[in-house]
C-alpha positions in Angstrom: 30.4 15.5 -24.7 33.1 13.0 -23.7 32.5 12.0 -19.9 35.8 10.0 -19.7 34.1 7.0 -18.2 35.5 4.5 -20.4 37.3 1.7 -18.3 36.0 2.9 -15.2 34.0 0.1 -13.2 30.7 0.9 -11.8 28.2 -0.9 -9.5 24.7 0.2 -9.7 22.6 -1.3 -6.9 18.8 -2.0 -7.5 19.5 -2.0 -11.3 17.5 -5.0 -12.4 14.7 -2.7 -13.4 13.4 0.9 -13.5 15.6 3.7 -12.8 18.6 1.6 -11.8 18.5 -0.2 -15.2 18.5 3.2 -16.9 21.5 4.3 -14.9 23.4 1.1 -15.4 22.6 1.3 -19.3 23.6 5.0 -19.7 27.0 4.2 -17.8 27.7 1.3 -20.2 26.9 3.3 -23.3 29.6 5.8 -22.1 32.1 3.0 -21.9 32.0 2.0 -18.3 32.1 -1.7 -17.1 28.9 -2.0 -15.4 27.7 -4.4 -12.6 24.1 -4.8 -12.6 22.7 -5.7 -9.0 19.3 -7.2 -7.9 17.9 -9.8 -5.7 16.5 -11.7 -8.6 19.3 -13.2 -10.8 17.1 -13.8 -14.0 15.9 -10.1 -14.1 19.6 -8.8 -13.4 20.9 -11.0 -16.1 18.2 -9.8 -18.6 19.5 -6.1 -18.0 23.1 -7.1 -18.3 22.3 -9.0 -21.6 20.5 -6.1 -23.2 23.6 -3.9 -22.3 26.0 -6.5 -23.9 23.8 -6.7 -27.0 24.3 -3.0 -27.3 27.8 -3.4 -27.4 28.4 -2.6 -23.7 30.1 -4.4 -20.7 28.1 -5.9 -18.0 28.4 -8.4 -15.2 25.7 -9.4 -12.5 25.9 -9.3 -8.8 23.0 -11.0 -6.8 22.2 -10.2 -3.1 20.0 -8.8 -0.6 21.7 -5.7 0.7 19.5 -5.5 3.9 21.6 -8.3 5.2 25.4 -8.3 5.9 25.5 -11.9 4.0 23.8 -10.3 0.9 26.0 -7.3 0.8 29.1 -9.6 1.2 28.0 -11.6 -1.8 27.2 -8.4 -3.8 30.6 -6.9 -3.2 32.4 -10.2 -4.0 30.7 -10.7 -7.2 31.3 -7.0 -8.2 34.8 -7.1 -7.2 35.4 -10.4 -9.1 35.8 -8.6 -12.4 37.9 -5.8 -11.3 38.0 -2.8 -8.7 35.0 -0.7 -8.5 35.5 3.0 -9.1 31.7 4.1 -9.1 29.0 3.0 -6.7 25.6 4.3 -7.3 23.5 3.6 -4.3 20.0 3.4 -5.9 18.4 0.2 -4.3 15.5 1.0 -2.1 11.8 0.5 -1.6 8.9 2.8 -0.6 6.1 0.7 1.0 2.9 2.7 0.9 2.1 3.5 4.5 0.9 6.6 6.2 1.6 7.3 10.0 -0.1 3.9 10.8 3.3 2.5 9.9 4.4 0.3 12.6 7.9 0.7 14.4 8.9 -2.5 12.5 7.9 -0.7 9.2 10.2 2.2 10.1 13.0 -0.1 11.0 12.7 -2.3 8.0 12.6 0.6 5.5 15.7 2.2 7.2 17.5 -1.1 6.7 16.7 -1.3 3.2 17.1 2.2 2.2 20.0 3.5 4.3 21.9 0.7 6.0 22.2 -1.1 2.5 23.8 1.8 1.0 26.2 2.2 4.0 27.1 -1.8 3.8 28.2 -1.1 0.2 30.3 2.1 1.1 32.0 0.2 3.9 32.8 -2.5 1.3 33.8 -0.7 -1.8 35.0 2.7 -0.5 38.5 1.5 0.9 39.6 0.5 -2.5 38.7 3.9 -4.0 40.6 5.7 -1.4 43.6 3.5 -2.0 43.6 4.3 -5.7 42.8 8.1 -5.2 39.9 8.3 -7.2 36.1 7.2 -7.0 32.5 8.2 -7.2 29.8 7.5 -4.6 26.3 8.8 -5.6 23.2 8.3 -3.6 19.7 8.4 -5.3 17.7 10.6 -2.9 14.7 12.7 -3.6 12.8 16.0 -3.1 10.7 14.5 -0.6 13.8 14.5 1.7 13.6 18.3 1.8 9.9 19.0 1.6 7.9 15.8 2.9 4.3 15.4 3.1 2.1 13.9 5.5 2.1 10.4 3.9 5.1 7.9 3.5 6.8 9.3 6.6 8.9 6.3 7.1 10.2 6.5 3.6 10.8 10.3 3.2 12.7 10.1 6.6 15.1 7.6 4.9 15.5 10.0 1.8 16.6 12.6 4.4 19.1 10.2 5.8 20.5 9.4 2.4 21.1 13.2 1.8 22.6 13.7 5.1 25.1 10.7 5.0 26.2 11.8 1.5 27.4 15.1 2.8 29.0 13.7 6.0 30.8 11.1 3.5 32.0 14.0 1.4 33.7 15.7 4.5 35.2 12.5 5.3 36.7 12.1 1.8 38.1 15.5 1.6 41.4 15.5 -0.4 41.1 11.9 -1.3 40.1 12.2 -5.0 36.8 10.4 -4.0 33.6 12.6 -4.1 30.2 11.8 -2.6 27.0 13.4 -3.9 23.2 13.0 -4.2 20.8 12.9 -7.3 17.3 14.0 -6.0 14.8 12.8 -8.8 11.2 14.1 -8.8 8.4 11.9 -10.0 9.7 9.7 -12.7 8.0 7.7 -15.4 9.0 4.0 -15.0 6.7 1.2 -15.7 5.1 0.6 -12.2 4.3 4.5 -12.1 2.6 4.4 -15.4 0.5 1.4 -14.5 -0.6 3.1 -11.3 -1.8 6.3 -12.7 -3.3 4.7 -15.7 -5.4 2.5 -13.2 -6.3 5.6 -11.1 -7.2 7.8 -14.2 -11.0 6.7 -14.7 -12.0 7.4 -10.9 -10.0 10.6 -10.9 -11.4 12.0 -14.4 -7.8 12.3 -15.7 -8.7 11.2 -19.2 -8.1 8.4 -21.5 -4.9 8.9 -23.5 -1.6 8.7 -21.7 -0.7 12.3 -22.5 -3.9 13.5 -20.8 -3.4 11.1 -17.8 0.1 12.4 -17.2 -0.8 16.0 -17.4 -3.7 15.8 -15.1 -2.0 13.4 -12.7 1.0 15.7 -12.2 -1.1 18.8 -11.8 -3.3 17.1 -9.1 -0.6 15.1 -7.4 2.9 16.6 -7.7 2.6 20.0 -9.6 6.0 21.2 -11.3 7.1 23.7 -13.7 7.5 21.1 -16.4 4.1 19.8 -16.2 5.1 16.1 -16.6 6.8 13.1 -15.2 10.7 12.8 -15.5 12.2 10.2 -17.6 14.7 7.7 -16.2 17.4 8.9 -19.0 17.1 12.2 -17.5 18.1 11.1 -14.0 20.7 8.8 -15.5 22.2 11.9 -17.3 22.7 13.6 -14.0 24.3 10.5 -12.3 26.8 10.2 -15.4 27.9 13.9 -14.9 28.6 13.3 -11.3 30.4 10.0 -11.9 32.9 11.6 -14.5 35.9 13.5 -14.1 34.1 16.6 -15.2 32.6 16.7 -11.8 35.9 16.6 -9.7 35.0 19.9 -8.2 31.7 18.7 -7.2 31.2 16.9 -3.9 28.7 17.1 -0.8 26.0 18.4 -3.3 22.6 17.6 -4.1 21.6 17.8 -7.9 17.9 17.9 -8.1 16.1 16.8 -11.2 12.5 17.3 -10.6 11.1 19.7 -13.1 11.0 22.5 -10.4 8.8 20.5 -7.9 10.7 21.6 -4.9 10.7 25.3 -4.2 13.3 27.3 -2.6 17.1 27.5 -2.6 17.9 23.9 -1.2 
């Protein structure tokens, strides 16, 4: 299917590894000019080099989006190559804390996971509005809708991401710019595979990765697919929302979680 993304310029925050790298790579494969972002220049450049080696177009922007200066530097680097048509707010962190998390833990997590995205919206959205076309996609998560007892500071920031995407969609009514959220379930990135493999012996999940994945999912995050999602599956949802095929889709949440979240959210 032709997604009509050729010539569009996209910034994917937090794309120097993991899910963000998969999204940036997929956008580039569809012909978009991608800006790979991270706080580590070498890691961001490595992703960009891989994209270029595959025939895609990729620039690099480096900056800590939890600060105004870092957001300014990132926006300037992204815009140096041309206007940004697509902003994917993927950057974030999920520090492992329960309800013992301090007020400072909550503040910092909100700064990194929510305010960072707002900074980029404020810097890049005006140009989209002026041109009459653009895409803003938040990477959220099912825990925004059905949180557990753990990671309360993180799941609260996911809910904020979902909420601000809808508010932004209302603000953008009639402008040609859309705002949506993709909500992944548990996704197989390198760090997750390492974590589950390390836990497997004590939990009795088996020895092969197929056994570990199946048993870990059944115990930790049951879903109808019986497995972890793959980064490319999340990237495919982002691609759709970024394309002109989704002109009629705004203010929505697209769940890609194997049926983890129950109900009609």
